N, C-alpha and C positions, 0 to 999 in steps of 0.2 A: 856620606858618613852619617850614621845614625845619631839622633840626638836623644834617644830614649835613655832614661837613667838606668844605671846598673841596679839590678834588683837583688833581693835576698836569695832568690833562686840561682841567680847568676854567680854569686860569690860562694854559696853553700854555707852549711852550718859552721864549719870550722873556719872558713874564710871570714865569716861575719864576726865569729868570736875574735879572730885575730885582729880585724879592723877595730873592734871595741876596745881591746885590751892593750894594743901596742903602745898607746900613749898614756897608760895609767902609771901614776906614781904611787909607790907604797910607803906609808908611814912606818916608823920603827917597830910598832907593835904587830905588824903584819909579817909573820915569819915565812909563810909560804903564800904567794898570791895566785892569780889565775894560771892555769896550765896543768895542774894535777887534778886528781879526782876530788880533792877537797882543799880548801884553804886552811891555814893554821894561823890563828891569831892569839897572841899573848893575852891572857885574861887573868882574873883573880880566881878565887875559889868558886865563884858562882857568876853566872851571866844572865842577862836579860835577853829574850829572844821574842820576836813578833814578826808577823807577816801581814801584808795588805796586798790586794789584788785590784787593779784597774782594768776594766774591760771596755773596748771600744764600742760606743753606742749606748753603754750603760753609765759609764763614769766620765767619758770625754768623747769629743768629736774632733776629728782631725781638721775640720774646716773651722773650728772654734779656737783650737789650741795649736801652737807649733810643737814639733817633736821635743825641743828643749823644755817647753812648758809642761808637756805631759810627763817627761822624765822627772822634773822638779816636783810635780804634784804626787807622782808615785813614790818617790823617795820620802817626801814630807809626811805622807800618811803613816809610814812605818817609824821613821825617826822621831815623830812627835809622840808615838806610843811609848818609846823608850824614855823620853823626857818626862812623860806623865807618870812614870814609876819612880821619878827622882834620879833617873840614871843618866849616864853619859854615853851616847852612841859611839861605837868604835868601828863598825864595819857592816856592810850590806852585801848580800848576794841577790842576783836578779834572775827570774825566770821570764823569758821573752818569747811570746808566740806571735807569728806574723803570717799573713797571706803570702804566697810565693811572689806575687807581683809588687810587693811593698818595696819602694826604692831603698836600697841598703843604706843610703845617706840619711834617710829618716831614722832608721834604727841607730845608726852612729850618733846622730844628734840627740835622740832620746837618751842614749847612754850618757852623752855629755851633760844633759840636764840633770841626770841622776848624780853624776860626779860633782856637779856644781852645788846641788843641794846638800850632798854629803859634806862637802867642804864647809858649808855654813854650820854644820852640826859637829865638825871635828871628826867625821867618819870617813871611811874609804870603801870604794867599790872593790871587792876582792875576788869575785867570781860569779858564776852563774850558768845558765843553760839557755839554749834557743830551740824552738820547734816550729813546725808549721801549724797554722791555725786559720780558722775562717775569718777572724778579725784580729786586730792587735790586742794582745794581752800583756800587761806588764805586772809581774808579781815581785814585790821587794820584801826580802826578809832582812830584818835589821837585828844586829847584835849589840849589846851594850853592857857596861859595868853598873851594877847597882850601887847606891850610896852606902857608905860605911855604916850608916844607922839602919840599913834594910830598906828594901823596896817599899814604896808608898802604895798602898792597895786602895781599891775602891771601898773596901769593907770596914775601914777604920774610923769613920765619922762618928762623932759622939754628940749627944745633946749638950748644948751650950757652946758648941763650936761656931766659929764665924766663917761664912762662906765668902771666898774672894775669887776674883777673875783677873787673869793676865792675858792680854791680847785682844783681838778684835772678834766680834760676833756680827753676823748679818751681812758682812761685806760680800762674801762669795755667793750667797743667796741673792743678793741684789744684782751681782754681775751675772748670774745664771738667768735671772728675769730679763735683763737687758738683752743677753744673747738669744734667749728663747723667743723674743719678739723681733728678731731680725736685725738688731742694731749692734754697733760695735763701739758706741760711746754712751755714757762717759767712760773714758778709757781707765780712770782710776777704779771703777767698779769691775770692768771686764778683767783688768790685771788681777784683781783680788780673787776672782774666780780661777784665773789660769794658773796662778801660783800664790800660795799663801805666805804671809809674813810672819815668821816664827823666830822667837828668841829661844833657842834650845837650852840655854843656860838656866832658864827660870825654874824648870822642874828640879834640878839639883838644889837650887837655892831655897825652894819651898821645902824640900826634904830637910835641908840643913836647919830650917827654922821650925822644924817640928810638925810639919803638916801631918795630920791624922789620916786624910784621904785625898785622892787626886784623880782626875780623869782628862784625857784629851777630848776637847769639844770638837768632835768630828762629825757626829750625827745631829747635833743641835743642842742648844743650852738646856733646854727643858728635858730632852731625851737623856743627855748625859748626866744631868743632875739626878735624874730618876735612877740611873744605873748605880750612883753612889748611895742613894736613899734606900733602894731595894737591897743592895749588897750589905749595907750597914744596919738595916732595920730601923731606919730613922725617918723623920719627916723633915724635908728641906723647904724652908720658906724663902722664896725669891722675891726681890723688889725690882721690877722692871724699870721703874722710874730712876733707879740709881745708875743706870746705864745710859749715858747721853746718846741721842740719835745724831749721828754725824751728818752734816750738811749734804754730802752727795747721796747718802741713802735716803734722807728726808725728801730731797728733790725728786729722785727716781720714783719713790713711793707715791708721792703726790701726782706725778705724771701718769702712773699706772693705776691710780686709785687703790693703793694697797696700804694697809696699816704697816708702817716701817718696823714696828716691834714684832710683828709676825715674823719677818725675816730674822730679826735679832734673837728671837726665842726659839725658833724652830730651824733656822737654816744651818746647814753643816758645812764642812770643808774649810773653816777658818783656822782650825787647830789651835784655838786659844786653850789655855789651861784653867781648870776649875778645881779649887782645892778648899779643904776644910781645916782651919787652924784653931788651936785651942783658945786663943784670945787675940785681940787687936794688935798687941804688941808683937806678936810672932809674925805678922804678915810682912813679907819683904817689900821693899820700895818698888813702886811700879805696879802693884796689885791694887784692885779696887774692891771694897766690900759691897757685895750685892745680895747678902741674905744671911740666914742663920740656920742652925741645925737644932731641931726641937724633938721632944718625945711625941710619939703619935703614930698613926697608920703610915707605914712606909709609902712615900711618894713625894711629889713636888706640889707645893702650895703657893698660890699667888693671891694676894689680898684675902688670905684666910680660906680660899677655896681650893680644893684638890683638883689638879689638872689631870682630867681623866682620858683626854684624847691622846693618842700616841705621840703625834708630832715627830719631827725630825726624820732622818733618812733611815730606811730599812731596805735591805738588799733584795728582798722578795716581795715588797709591797706593791 
Protein backbone atom coordinates (compact mmCIF):
# COMPACT_ATOMS: atom_id res chain seq x y z
CA UNK A 1 0.00 0.00 0.00
CA UNK A 2 1.52 3.29 -1.12
CA UNK A 3 2.25 5.95 1.48
CA UNK A 4 2.71 8.69 -1.10
CA UNK A 5 0.45 11.70 -0.43
CA UNK A 6 -2.40 12.54 -2.76
CA UNK A 7 -1.16 15.34 -5.01
CA UNK A 8 -2.92 18.18 -6.78
CA UNK A 9 -2.39 16.26 -10.02
CA UNK A 10 -4.20 13.27 -8.52
CA UNK A 11 -7.31 15.21 -7.54
CA UNK A 12 -7.30 17.58 -10.53
CA UNK A 13 -8.36 21.21 -10.75
CA UNK A 14 -12.02 20.70 -9.90
CA UNK A 15 -11.33 18.08 -7.29
CA UNK A 16 -8.95 20.46 -5.56
CA UNK A 17 -11.50 23.27 -5.70
CA UNK A 18 -14.12 20.93 -4.24
CA UNK A 19 -11.79 19.92 -1.41
CA UNK A 20 -11.09 23.55 -0.57
CA UNK A 21 -14.66 24.83 -0.79
CA UNK A 22 -16.67 21.98 0.73
CA UNK A 23 -16.16 23.18 4.30
CA UNK A 24 -16.48 26.92 3.74
CA UNK A 25 -19.18 28.79 5.62
CA UNK A 26 -20.80 31.81 3.99
CA UNK A 27 -21.78 34.92 5.96
CA UNK A 28 -25.07 36.67 5.23
CA UNK A 29 -23.61 39.29 2.89
CA UNK A 30 -22.27 36.57 0.56
CA UNK A 31 -25.21 36.03 -1.79
CA UNK A 32 -23.45 33.62 -4.17
CA UNK A 33 -20.40 31.69 -3.02
CA UNK A 34 -17.96 29.40 -4.84
CA UNK A 35 -19.26 27.25 -7.69
CA UNK A 36 -20.39 29.78 -10.30
CA UNK A 37 -18.33 31.96 -12.63
CA UNK A 38 -18.27 34.74 -10.05
CA UNK A 39 -19.27 35.34 -6.47
CA UNK A 40 -21.91 37.89 -5.50
CA UNK A 41 -21.33 39.90 -2.36
CA UNK A 42 -23.76 42.48 -1.00
CA UNK A 43 -21.96 45.82 -0.84
CA UNK A 44 -22.71 49.50 -0.63
CA UNK A 45 -22.41 51.94 -3.51
CA UNK A 46 -18.64 51.55 -3.70
CA UNK A 47 -16.11 48.91 -2.72
CA UNK A 48 -12.42 48.73 -1.95
CA UNK A 49 -10.47 46.16 -3.97
CA UNK A 50 -6.81 45.15 -3.64
CA UNK A 51 -4.60 42.21 -4.53
CA UNK A 52 -1.31 40.78 -3.26
CA UNK A 53 0.71 37.89 -4.64
CA UNK A 54 3.06 35.58 -2.73
CA UNK A 55 5.54 33.53 -4.77
CA UNK A 56 7.44 30.58 -3.34
CA UNK A 57 11.15 31.31 -3.13
CA UNK A 58 10.53 35.05 -3.25
CA UNK A 59 8.08 35.65 -0.42
CA UNK A 60 8.14 32.38 1.50
CA UNK A 61 9.83 29.00 1.76
CA UNK A 62 7.90 25.84 2.51
CA UNK A 63 10.65 24.65 4.84
CA UNK A 64 10.27 27.86 6.87
CA UNK A 65 6.49 28.13 6.99
CA UNK A 66 3.64 25.66 7.24
CA UNK A 67 0.88 25.73 4.64
CA UNK A 68 -1.48 27.33 7.15
CA UNK A 69 1.07 30.05 7.89
CA UNK A 70 1.57 30.77 4.18
CA UNK A 71 -2.20 31.09 3.81
CA UNK A 72 -2.43 33.46 6.74
CA UNK A 73 0.42 35.61 5.41
CA UNK A 74 -1.11 35.75 1.94
CA UNK A 75 -4.51 36.80 3.26
CA UNK A 76 -3.04 39.31 5.70
CA UNK A 77 -1.18 41.13 2.94
CA UNK A 78 -4.43 42.02 1.17
CA UNK A 79 -6.71 42.37 4.18
CA UNK A 80 -4.30 44.86 5.76
CA UNK A 81 -4.48 47.01 2.63
CA UNK A 82 -8.26 47.28 3.01
CA UNK A 83 -7.80 48.29 6.65
CA UNK A 84 -5.23 50.90 5.62
CA UNK A 85 -7.92 52.64 3.56
CA UNK A 86 -10.10 52.81 6.65
CA UNK A 87 -12.25 50.01 5.29
CA UNK A 88 -13.81 46.83 6.60
CA UNK A 89 -12.81 43.67 4.68
CA UNK A 90 -15.75 41.56 3.52
CA UNK A 91 -14.50 38.92 1.08
CA UNK A 92 -11.48 37.49 -0.70
CA UNK A 93 -10.94 35.45 -3.85
CA UNK A 94 -7.79 33.41 -4.32
CA UNK A 95 -5.63 32.50 -7.29
CA UNK A 96 -3.55 29.41 -6.50
CA UNK A 97 -0.73 28.04 -8.65
CA UNK A 98 1.04 24.80 -7.78
CA UNK A 99 3.44 22.24 -9.23
CA UNK A 100 1.67 18.96 -10.06
CA UNK A 101 3.50 17.04 -7.32
CA UNK A 102 2.41 19.38 -4.53
CA UNK A 103 0.46 17.39 -1.90
CA UNK A 104 -3.22 18.29 -2.14
CA UNK A 105 -3.28 18.42 1.65
CA UNK A 106 -0.80 21.32 1.51
CA UNK A 107 -3.16 23.29 -0.73
CA UNK A 108 -6.08 22.55 1.57
CA UNK A 109 -4.12 23.64 4.64
CA UNK A 110 -3.06 26.83 2.85
CA UNK A 111 -6.71 27.63 2.14
CA UNK A 112 -7.50 26.89 5.78
CA UNK A 113 -4.92 29.50 6.74
CA UNK A 114 -6.56 32.01 4.42
CA UNK A 115 -9.95 31.26 5.96
CA UNK A 116 -8.49 31.61 9.46
CA UNK A 117 -7.00 35.04 8.73
CA UNK A 118 -10.19 36.15 6.99
CA UNK A 119 -12.07 35.25 10.15
CA UNK A 120 -9.85 37.59 12.13
CA UNK A 121 -10.78 40.40 9.76
CA UNK A 122 -14.49 39.63 9.45
CA UNK A 123 -14.15 38.51 5.83
CA UNK A 124 -14.91 35.30 3.92
CA UNK A 125 -13.19 33.29 1.20
CA UNK A 126 -15.82 33.29 -1.56
CA UNK A 127 -14.05 31.87 -4.61
CA UNK A 128 -10.94 31.61 -6.71
CA UNK A 129 -9.05 29.60 -9.31
CA UNK A 130 -6.22 27.07 -9.43
CA UNK A 131 -3.62 26.40 -12.11
CA UNK A 132 -0.36 24.56 -12.66
CA UNK A 133 2.84 26.47 -11.94
CA UNK A 134 6.54 25.80 -11.46
CA UNK A 135 6.30 26.85 -7.82
CA UNK A 136 3.54 27.66 -5.37
CA UNK A 137 1.87 31.02 -6.06
CA UNK A 138 -0.88 32.42 -3.85
CA UNK A 139 -2.73 35.52 -5.05
CA UNK A 140 -5.36 36.99 -2.75
CA UNK A 141 -7.77 39.66 -3.92
CA UNK A 142 -9.59 41.34 -1.05
CA UNK A 143 -12.82 43.32 -1.21
CA UNK A 144 -14.06 45.65 1.48
CA UNK A 145 -16.42 48.47 2.32
CA UNK A 146 -14.98 51.98 2.62
CA UNK A 147 -15.79 54.12 5.66
CA UNK A 148 -18.80 56.43 5.47
CA UNK A 149 -16.45 59.41 5.52
CA UNK A 150 -14.61 58.12 2.44
CA UNK A 151 -11.49 56.04 1.99
CA UNK A 152 -8.32 57.34 3.65
CA UNK A 153 -5.68 57.89 0.98
CA UNK A 154 -1.90 58.21 1.07
CA UNK A 155 -2.19 61.65 -0.48
CA UNK A 156 -4.04 63.51 2.29
CA UNK A 157 -1.26 64.36 4.76
CA UNK A 158 -0.98 68.05 5.64
CA UNK A 159 1.75 70.14 7.30
CA UNK A 160 1.03 70.21 11.02
CA UNK A 161 -0.32 66.66 11.12
CA UNK A 162 0.85 64.26 13.80
CA UNK A 163 2.26 60.92 12.58
CA UNK A 164 1.19 57.88 14.61
CA UNK A 165 1.77 54.14 14.45
CA UNK A 166 -0.35 51.18 15.48
CA UNK A 167 1.14 47.70 15.55
CA UNK A 168 4.62 46.24 15.51
CA UNK A 169 7.60 47.00 13.29
CA UNK A 170 10.85 45.09 12.96
CA UNK A 171 9.51 41.79 14.27
CA UNK A 172 9.12 40.05 10.90
CA UNK A 173 12.52 41.32 9.77
CA UNK A 174 14.11 39.94 12.92
CA UNK A 175 12.36 36.62 12.36
CA UNK A 176 13.61 36.52 8.78
CA UNK A 177 17.14 37.17 10.04
CA UNK A 178 16.82 34.23 12.43
CA UNK A 179 15.55 31.87 9.73
CA UNK A 180 18.13 33.06 7.20
CA UNK A 181 20.87 32.03 9.61
CA UNK A 182 19.50 28.52 9.87
CA UNK A 183 17.87 28.87 13.29
CA UNK A 184 14.27 28.31 14.41
CA UNK A 185 14.44 30.26 17.68
CA UNK A 186 13.60 32.61 19.32
CA UNK A 187 10.17 31.29 18.38
CA UNK A 188 8.49 34.62 19.12
CA UNK A 189 10.49 36.22 16.30
CA UNK A 190 10.12 33.31 13.89
CA UNK A 191 6.36 33.32 14.46
CA UNK A 192 6.28 37.07 13.78
CA UNK A 193 7.73 36.36 10.34
CA UNK A 194 5.45 33.40 9.69
CA UNK A 195 2.22 35.25 10.43
CA UNK A 196 1.72 38.90 11.43
CA UNK A 197 -0.39 40.11 14.34
CA UNK A 198 -2.89 42.61 12.95
CA UNK A 199 -5.84 44.41 14.51
CA UNK A 200 -7.97 44.95 11.41
CA UNK A 201 -10.34 47.29 13.28
CA UNK A 202 -7.76 50.01 13.68
CA UNK A 203 -7.98 51.35 10.14
CA UNK A 204 -11.68 52.08 10.52
CA UNK A 205 -11.05 53.64 13.92
CA UNK A 206 -8.39 55.93 12.47
CA UNK A 207 -10.76 56.94 9.67
CA UNK A 208 -13.51 57.70 12.19
CA UNK A 209 -11.11 59.95 14.09
CA UNK A 210 -10.35 61.97 10.98
CA UNK A 211 -7.03 60.54 9.77
CA UNK A 212 -5.80 62.56 6.81
CA UNK A 213 -3.59 59.82 5.34
CA UNK A 214 -2.78 56.20 6.11
CA UNK A 215 -0.69 53.31 4.81
CA UNK A 216 -0.11 49.63 5.58
CA UNK A 217 3.51 49.19 6.70
CA UNK A 218 4.32 46.21 4.49
CA UNK A 219 7.50 47.43 2.80
CA UNK A 220 9.11 49.02 5.87
CA UNK A 221 8.42 52.04 8.06
CA UNK A 222 10.67 54.46 6.17
CA UNK A 223 9.61 53.19 2.75
CA UNK A 224 5.91 53.41 3.53
CA UNK A 225 6.22 56.79 5.24
CA UNK A 226 7.90 57.91 2.03
CA UNK A 227 4.86 56.72 0.07
CA UNK A 228 2.69 59.12 2.08
CA UNK A 229 5.22 61.96 1.86
CA UNK A 230 5.57 61.73 -1.91
CA UNK A 231 1.85 61.23 -2.55
CA UNK A 232 0.99 64.20 -0.30
CA UNK A 233 3.87 66.47 -1.32
CA UNK A 234 5.07 66.90 2.27
CA UNK A 235 8.04 66.17 4.49
CA UNK A 236 7.59 63.54 7.19
CA UNK A 237 9.89 63.73 10.19
CA UNK A 238 10.24 60.47 12.13
CA UNK A 239 11.62 60.03 15.63
CA UNK A 240 13.03 56.47 15.84
CA UNK A 241 13.69 56.88 19.57
CA UNK A 242 9.94 57.14 20.15
CA UNK A 243 9.60 53.46 19.17
CA UNK A 244 10.91 51.24 21.98
CA UNK A 245 13.11 48.32 20.96
CA UNK A 246 11.46 45.11 22.27
CA UNK A 247 13.71 42.75 24.22
CA UNK A 248 13.53 39.84 21.73
CA UNK A 249 14.59 42.12 18.88
CA UNK A 250 17.36 43.71 20.95
CA UNK A 251 18.70 40.29 21.95
CA UNK A 252 18.72 38.96 18.38
CA UNK A 253 20.28 42.14 17.03
CA UNK A 254 23.07 41.94 19.60
CA UNK A 255 23.74 38.29 18.74
CA UNK A 256 23.93 39.10 15.03
CA UNK A 257 25.79 42.40 15.47
CA UNK A 258 22.95 44.34 13.84
CA UNK A 259 21.43 47.69 14.77
CA UNK A 260 17.90 46.72 15.90
CA UNK A 261 16.47 49.98 14.60
CA UNK A 262 17.59 48.99 11.13
CA UNK A 263 15.06 46.16 11.28
CA UNK A 264 12.44 48.45 12.78
CA UNK A 265 12.89 51.21 10.21
CA UNK A 266 13.31 49.14 7.06
CA UNK A 267 11.83 45.70 7.77
CA UNK A 268 8.52 44.83 6.12
CA UNK A 269 5.72 42.29 6.54
CA UNK A 270 4.54 43.37 10.01
CA UNK A 271 1.52 45.19 8.53
CA UNK A 272 1.39 47.92 11.15
CA UNK A 273 -0.65 51.02 10.29
CA UNK A 274 0.97 54.42 9.85
CA UNK A 275 -1.39 57.40 9.80
CA UNK A 276 -1.35 61.19 9.85
CA UNK A 277 -3.85 62.86 12.19
CA UNK A 278 -4.82 66.55 12.41
CA UNK A 279 -3.81 66.76 16.10
CA UNK A 280 -2.92 64.68 19.13
CA UNK A 281 -6.51 64.60 20.39
CA UNK A 282 -7.60 62.79 17.22
CA UNK A 283 -5.30 59.80 17.74
CA UNK A 284 -7.17 56.63 18.79
CA UNK A 285 -6.21 54.73 21.90
CA UNK A 286 -3.37 52.29 21.32
CA UNK A 287 -1.59 54.39 18.70
CA UNK A 288 1.85 55.92 19.34
CA UNK A 289 3.10 59.28 18.10
CA UNK A 290 6.33 58.79 16.16
CA UNK A 291 6.67 61.95 14.07
CA UNK A 292 5.19 64.97 12.37
CA UNK A 293 4.28 66.30 8.94
CA UNK A 294 6.01 69.47 7.79
CA UNK A 295 6.42 71.63 4.73
CA UNK A 296 9.49 70.82 2.69
CA UNK A 297 10.89 68.64 -0.04
CA UNK A 298 8.78 65.48 -0.09
CA UNK A 299 10.51 62.65 1.71
CA UNK A 300 11.29 61.14 5.09
CA UNK A 301 13.58 62.90 7.55
CA UNK A 302 15.31 61.54 10.64
CA UNK A 303 17.14 63.94 12.96
CA UNK A 304 16.72 66.65 10.35
CA UNK A 305 18.41 64.64 7.61
CA UNK A 306 16.57 63.39 4.56
CA UNK A 307 16.69 59.61 4.21
CA UNK A 308 17.92 59.09 0.66
CA UNK A 309 18.47 55.35 0.49
CA UNK A 310 15.49 53.32 -0.63
CA UNK A 311 15.22 50.90 2.27
CA UNK A 312 12.32 48.52 2.67
CA UNK A 313 11.10 45.76 0.39
CA UNK A 314 10.97 46.11 -3.39
CA UNK A 315 9.68 43.34 -5.65
CA UNK A 316 12.38 43.64 -8.31
CA UNK A 317 15.28 44.83 -6.18
